Steps between C-alpha positions, in 0.01 A plus 500: 500500500834599648805475269820320600740757357579867541806728488687686769803720547789332678754702696815321616600141433266229620671205673250252352251527210239291685369668813207472742314826563398543863368781719735623768338320792482167315853545365640536851333179615530276195702183470587596143871597475517878516728524199204367300249755632400832342337716771173649379475866603175657381461869441379674816632225730705563811854630474759227480871491589645376171846448651345268760332295227839470327664388823229235545600356158190566291545479120315810386228755552174458304317829446235437233366858494833679482851504642710729713859599457575426864384141474681430177834613633495242782326196350408404142154628426224367271262787449256693281316199356302576183218295652546488879201279553671206328725423799374460857656402831578131517561471127827367359633693203771478241662842434718557197771748587559598137150607395295509821260229395320353804336162472286347773609136551280438801198705606369480856124451507466403131246230418780302337877512505681291237872451430593475132763226485587453137412595141591156367233243417480162325142566377364766264137531608279670246366742760819552710486843662877498565668373178821314586849621423819297513695710746741437786294530817786483753479877568127466564546215749773695682264797531223275635740357758553858614131573492360200696655602838333843460146365450274532802517170688126504577411493129237229446600397147776578249476406134775368270451535126687516170573362240544149628659494850633145472733612219705675772626159604672512844423870536132422561575293814730779614208746480275254681757466781525879530123522544509224761772685689360857490127443441421176692132592544440607143332268253634481144290490185720387213394515132656222293402305191593186690678339205842465658352328807443197272867435590496362857835664577351843437200416721743394770689827462219717643453316824560822694160618377312205644223611728562868414427535130213455261611408148263666250516295181305572179323223315298614201315184392424144589669372184868538396459649154300799613720583798820457298367732232414773750846493665671437160705207628455140392487261789424771755172344617661173597789681671263727694273218616800295607645804673178546694511135609867523606432807712191342652693181589737717701222669689498838326188717473386550141262744330380438141442800275290514182501817290175536303526612136399380152768229491420348845124551496430184288618282793353708785207264558716187516787652699343499849420132488856427387637684802250337734584150384876538451608769750253494790786589735548858371428775750341750260398550140494846344312580178644824366424776258791618283730789572517697172878541490795353318416215264133531582485834316683364198269193490176681583314373191594147591405529868220750557161380613259732674468368860129559469488211251675247723373612842251215551744234383766648731255499790408135442868399478594681819207365701567149369823505701380709791204267559742204509711647776779667298512873589455691174519865403434723199768763447514813279139485377275795605174414676282666233602252234451198726168334585410576859530135595877535441545810719577305819808355325622828342797667669661843505807350341684783321808647671422854615784658299341387172135505599253748358126554443302647210300821529192275465593345832446827691209458734474123443357335808742202480817685406659435836465126439604503136849436357466779245748500214871487423647842425594364156128438427380713211221526245618193311448291814173657617208264561164614371362394842672767710247694701443636851257330738241695689486420873161329478603308190817369665307388808252284305 
């Protein structure tokens, strides 16, 4: 698990807070504007003419292991990181001039890169890992519009999340257009509750994502009352289903997500047949374990079920769809608490910056294929089924 934040010392005044960190050779050949590039100079590297870098228009020097007075007098310098391993070449960082906080906004080589669009949401899901706040997100969108041109153009997929992205109104299409302009080969994976797409004008608004984006939409039951209770919004089920249909009519790619917990488990057996009969056009269905953060922690007693107790039901639900031609996955559930017949559908789904394993996982023969745990996982969320597999046992 590699954190997304650290601290540094900053010498001089940075021209921009959002910068791409590149090694010298890549910096000299990049298409990224040089005034948005911090040149990475590792300790023990070759001597560099700082004045020449200044004349070439680079924004700053990036010296994670320590700075030099000579460099800092010519170009602004970001140096002496408290955790140098947090930032690597190719990453895009936000550097706060006032306190030296460094946040990684994009990480080259990560198993997932996701842009956080908004803290606003029109649902209040019982297990929400990112509780919504009613805040002005204009500053966030402006920062993302600065970030998108700095993302590696060969990135396979970029995520959008929130909050609820459609609450940005016309700012969401603006972000989609920026991705089309600067990342034309990059697929988008956009998390949304789908409710606002029940309005055809909102579905029309995101045409720039057509053919490039997958809309990941949660549906927590096959009946309105149960889904509406989970998201704490009356009428949400009907809005979400209509939103799915409106997107599908316009040719968009749709993924359905079902988070498994005590309040959704009663409809788990019926849910796959509902999707198969009513949404056979979806590209993927994901059955997901909870992330123990935010509202999920507050509502633990209402939500917690040991995955060991629903593993067989989950396996049957997932295979019900997979066998009927709808690609289906199981996310965030370790292999040791799943029946082995479910293993082919289980994915390493947790972003690497919040992914961890228990001491019991050391030496497990299937660890390299297992999703492990969220970093927020603790004793209150520990399944009684966690155990390592011996090599022979895993091969059976």
